C-alpha positions as CSV (number, residue, x, y, z in Angstrom):
1,X,102.9,95.5,83.6
2,X,102.7,93.1,80.7
3,X,103.9,94.7,77.4
4,X,103.2,93.6,73.9
5,X,105.2,90.3,73.9
6,X,103.4,89.1,77.0
7,X,100.0,90.0,75.8
8,X,100.8,88.4,72.4
9,X,101.7,85.2,74.3
10,X,98.4,85.3,76.1
11,X,96.5,85.7,72.7
12,X,98.4,83.0,70.9
13,X,97.6,80.5,73.6
14,X,94.0,81.8,74.3
15,X,92.6,82.1,70.7
16,X,92.7,78.4,69.8
17,X,90.9,77.3,73.0
18,X,88.4,80.2,73.2
19,X,87.4,80.6,69.6
20,X,84.0,79.2,68.7
21,X,82.7,78.8,72.3
22,X,79.5,80.4,73.4
23,X,79.2,82.4,76.7
24,X,76.3,81.2,78.8
25,X,76.8,83.7,81.7
26,X,79.3,85.7,83.5
27,X,79.9,85.7,87.3
28,X,81.8,88.7,88.6
29,X,83.6,88.5,92.1
30,X,82.0,90.0,95.3
31,X,85.2,92.2,95.6
32,X,84.3,94.0,92.3
33,X,80.6,94.1,93.0
34,X,81.5,95.9,96.2
35,X,84.0,98.2,94.6
36,X,81.6,99.3,91.9
37,X,78.8,99.8,94.5
38,X,81.3,102.2,96.3
39,X,81.8,104.1,93.1
40,X,85.1,102.5,92.0
41,X,85.7,101.5,88.5
42,X,87.3,98.1,89.4
43,X,88.0,95.9,86.5
44,X,84.5,96.0,84.9
45,X,84.7,99.5,83.2
46,X,81.9,101.5,81.6
47,X,79.0,99.3,82.7
48,X,77.5,98.2,85.9
49,X,78.3,94.6,86.9
50,X,74.6,93.6,86.2
51,X,74.6,95.1,82.7
52,X,78.0,93.7,81.9
53,X,77.0,90.2,82.8
54,X,73.5,90.2,81.1
55,X,74.8,91.6,77.8
56,X,77.5,89.0,77.4
57,X,75.1,86.0,77.7
58,X,74.6,84.2,74.5
59,X,77.6,85.7,72.6
60,X,79.9,83.4,70.6
61,X,83.7,84.1,70.7
62,X,84.5,84.5,67.0
63,X,88.1,85.4,67.4
64,X,90.8,86.7,70.1
65,X,93.3,89.2,68.8
66,X,95.8,91.7,70.2
67,X,96.0,95.5,69.6
68,X,99.0,97.0,71.4
69,X,98.7,95.9,75.1
70,X,95.1,95.1,74.7
71,X,93.3,91.7,74.3
72,X,90.3,91.8,71.9
73,X,87.5,89.3,72.2
74,X,85.3,89.5,69.0
75,X,81.9,88.5,69.9
76,X,78.7,87.8,67.8
77,X,75.2,86.7,68.6
78,X,72.9,86.4,65.5
79,X,73.6,89.6,63.6
80,X,74.9,91.6,66.7
81,X,78.6,92.2,67.3
82,X,80.4,93.2,70.3
83,X,84.0,93.8,71.2
84,X,85.2,92.8,74.8
85,X,88.5,94.6,75.5
86,X,90.9,93.4,78.2
87,X,93.9,95.0,79.5
88,X,95.9,93.0,82.0
89,X,97.1,96.0,84.1
90,X,100.0,94.9,86.4
91,X,98.9,91.3,87.2
92,X,95.9,90.2,85.1
93,X,95.9,86.7,83.8
94,X,93.4,84.6,81.6
95,X,92.8,80.9,82.2
96,X,90.6,78.4,80.2
97,X,89.7,75.6,82.6
98,X,87.0,73.1,83.7
99,X,87.2,74.2,87.4
100,X,88.9,76.8,89.3
101,X,91.2,74.3,91.1
102,X,92.8,73.6,87.7
103,X,94.6,77.0,87.9
104,X,98.0,76.1,89.0
105,X,99.2,78.9,91.4
106,X,97.1,79.8,94.4
107,X,97.7,83.5,94.1
108,X,95.6,83.4,90.9
109,X,93.0,81.1,92.3
110,X,92.6,83.5,95.2
111,X,92.0,86.6,93.0
112,X,89.5,85.4,90.3
113,X,87.3,88.4,89.5
114,X,85.3,87.1,86.3
115,X,84.3,83.7,85.4
116,X,82.8,83.3,81.9
117,X,80.7,80.2,82.0
118,X,80.7,78.6,78.7
119,X,77.8,76.5,77.2
120,X,80.0,73.5,76.9
121,X,80.7,73.5,80.6
122,X,84.2,75.0,80.5
123,X,85.2,78.3,82.2
124,X,87.1,81.3,80.8
125,X,88.6,82.9,83.9
126,X,90.1,86.4,84.5
127,X,92.3,86.6,87.6
128,X,93.8,89.9,88.7
129,X,96.0,90.1,92.0
130,X,96.1,93.9,92.2
131,X,93.0,94.7,90.2
132,X,94.6,97.2,88.0
133,X,93.3,95.4,84.8
134,X,90.1,96.1,82.9
135,X,87.2,94.4,81.1
136,X,85.3,96.8,78.8
137,X,82.4,95.8,76.6
138,X,82.0,97.9,73.5
139,X,80.0,98.0,70.3
140,X,83.2,98.7,68.5
141,X,86.8,100.0,69.0
142,X,85.7,103.6,68.2
143,X,83.4,103.6,71.3
144,X,86.4,104.1,73.5
145,X,88.7,107.0,72.5
146,X,92.1,105.7,74.0
147,X,91.8,102.7,71.6
148,X,91.6,105.0,68.5
149,X,94.7,106.9,69.6
150,X,97.0,104.1,69.7
151,X,100.1,104.0,67.4
152,X,100.4,101.5,64.6
153,X,101.5,98.1,65.5
154,X,105.4,98.3,65.5
155,X,105.6,95.4,63.0
156,X,103.3,97.1,60.5
157,X,104.5,99.0,57.4
158,X,104.6,102.6,58.2
159,X,105.1,102.3,61.9
160,X,108.8,103.4,61.7
161,X,108.0,106.6,59.8
162,X,105.0,107.3,62.1
163,X,107.6,107.0,65.1
164,X,110.1,109.3,63.4
165,X,107.6,111.9,62.4
166,X,106.1,112.0,65.9
167,X,109.4,112.5,67.6
168,X,109.8,115.8,65.4
169,X,106.8,117.4,66.8
170,X,107.6,120.1,69.5
171,X,105.6,118.2,72.1
172,X,107.9,115.1,71.9
173,X,111.1,116.6,70.7
174,X,112.2,117.9,74.1
175,X,111.0,114.8,76.1
176,X,113.5,112.1,77.2
177,X,113.5,109.4,74.6
178,X,112.6,106.7,77.1
179,X,109.4,108.5,77.8
180,X,108.6,108.9,74.2
181,X,109.2,105.0,73.5
182,X,106.8,104.2,76.3
183,X,104.1,106.5,74.9
184,X,101.5,104.1,73.2
185,X,100.5,107.0,70.8
186,X,104.1,106.9,69.3
187,X,104.9,103.1,69.6
188,X,102.3,100.6,70.5
189,X,103.0,98.1,73.2
190,X,106.6,99.1,74.3
191,X,106.8,99.7,77.9
192,X,109.6,100.0,80.5
193,X,111.2,96.6,80.1
194,X,111.8,96.7,76.3
195,X,112.4,100.4,76.0
196,X,115.3,99.9,78.7
197,X,116.7,97.0,76.7
198,X,116.6,98.7,73.2
199,X,118.3,101.9,74.5
200,X,120.9,99.8,76.1
201,X,121.6,97.9,72.9
202,X,121.8,101.2,71.0
203,X,124.0,102.9,73.6
204,X,121.5,105.7,74.0
205,X,120.9,107.4,77.4
206,X,117.3,107.2,78.5
207,X,117.2,110.8,79.3
208,X,118.5,112.2,75.9
209,X,116.0,114.4,74.4
210,X,114.2,112.7,71.4
211,X,115.0,115.8,69.2
212,X,118.6,115.4,69.8
213,X,118.9,111.9,68.1
214,X,119.6,111.8,64.5
215,X,117.3,110.5,61.8
216,X,119.6,107.5,61.1
217,X,119.9,106.7,64.9
218,X,116.1,107.0,65.3
219,X,115.7,104.5,62.4
220,X,118.1,102.1,64.1
221,X,116.4,102.6,67.4
222,X,113.0,101.8,66.1
223,X,114.4,98.6,64.4
224,X,116.1,97.6,67.5
225,X,112.9,98.0,69.5
226,X,111.0,95.7,67.0
227,X,113.9,93.2,67.3
228,X,113.7,93.1,71.1
229,X,109.9,92.7,71.0
230,X,110.1,90.0,68.4
231,X,112.7,88.2,70.4
232,X,110.5,88.3,73.6
233,X,107.6,87.0,71.7
234,X,109.6,84.0,70.7
235,X,110.7,83.6,74.2
236,X,107.2,83.7,75.5
237,X,107.6,87.0,77.1
238,X,109.2,88.2,80.3
239,X,108.0,86.7,83.6
240,X,109.4,89.4,85.9
241,X,106.7,88.8,88.6
242,X,103.2,87.7,87.8
243,X,102.9,87.3,84.0
244,X,101.7,83.8,83.0
245,X,100.1,82.5,79.8
246,X,96.8,80.7,80.0
247,X,98.5,77.4,80.9
248,X,100.0,79.1,83.9
249,X,103.5,79.0,82.1
250,X,106.1,81.6,82.6
251,X,108.1,83.3,79.8
252,X,111.9,83.2,79.6
253,X,112.8,86.5,78.1
254,X,113.8,87.9,81.6
255,X,116.9,85.5,81.3
256,X,118.1,87.3,78.2
257,X,117.6,90.9,79.2
258,X,121.0,92.7,79.4
259,X,120.0,95.9,81.3
260,X,116.5,95.7,82.8
261,X,116.8,94.8,86.5
262,X,120.6,94.3,86.3
263,X,123.1,95.5,88.9
264,X,126.1,95.5,86.6
265,X,126.5,96.3,82.9
266,X,127.3,93.1,80.9
267,X,129.5,95.2,78.5
268,X,131.8,97.0,80.8
269,X,131.1,95.7,84.3
270,X,130.2,99.1,85.6
271,X,127.6,99.4,88.3
272,X,124.3,100.3,86.7
273,X,122.5,103.5,87.6
274,X,118.8,104.3,87.9
275,X,116.7,107.4,87.3
276,X,112.9,108.2,87.3
277,X,111.5,108.9,83.8
278,X,107.7,109.2,83.5
279,X,107.2,107.7,86.8
280,X,109.1,104.5,86.0
281,X,112.5,103.5,87.1
282,X,115.0,103.6,84.2
283,X,118.1,101.4,84.6
284,X,121.1,102.4,82.4
285,X,125.0,102.3,82.1
286,X,126.8,105.6,82.7
287,X,129.7,104.5,80.5
288,X,127.9,102.7,77.6
289,X,124.9,105.0,77.2
290,X,125.2,108.6,76.1
């Protein structure tokens, strides 16, 4: 699943080419239409396909920003504002093209589920191979409760203290620190990849209870998480499987990861171990992480 750095990469490449363009209409794939007709909330969430498409017509894309792992399209038509929220799920990707054929990889061309037809003739395309992503049209962020519960951005002032205070609460203190880090209500945008990496760099076992880690070590851990996230942003994110930016380009952070997906510890050469934490596979070194 794309994490904060990957979503940031999409936003940085998407914003300059989408900003200031007007949506003429929206075409949703037959796959999504059939899923919605069968009662499944596939990609287009909270609205019928017909309402979703009709309401977006005529809106100008004023800005594209990121909040945690979400992409926010800030829309305006006359004095009316809307917020189109996109989550990439496991395999979602955005493209700005003139024709679908311009999308480089066939797997993304084969799984186009929303085409935003722009007034200047261009296309803003959402593709999603596994269809776990979402598009949600809101009046404002407060319309969707999960968005209001997200932790501060990890780069913001106060985010470190927010994290430390949360880990002291009974509901989190007894949980594995890996599970706590991946909770978007405690740290925004840090998932399995970067939690694994930060814990390895700190020498902390992923199953250690959050309450068993000292205040100073928590400070150091939070700062390491921020460092890892920033390194990945600079590297264009990690393209472990299907992450691409809007130009179809992969990131390179996966080449720098020391623990995620590794068979041997780069520090001691020991074979890495794996356990399940919060339904995710956590890779770690038995010798270096305690």
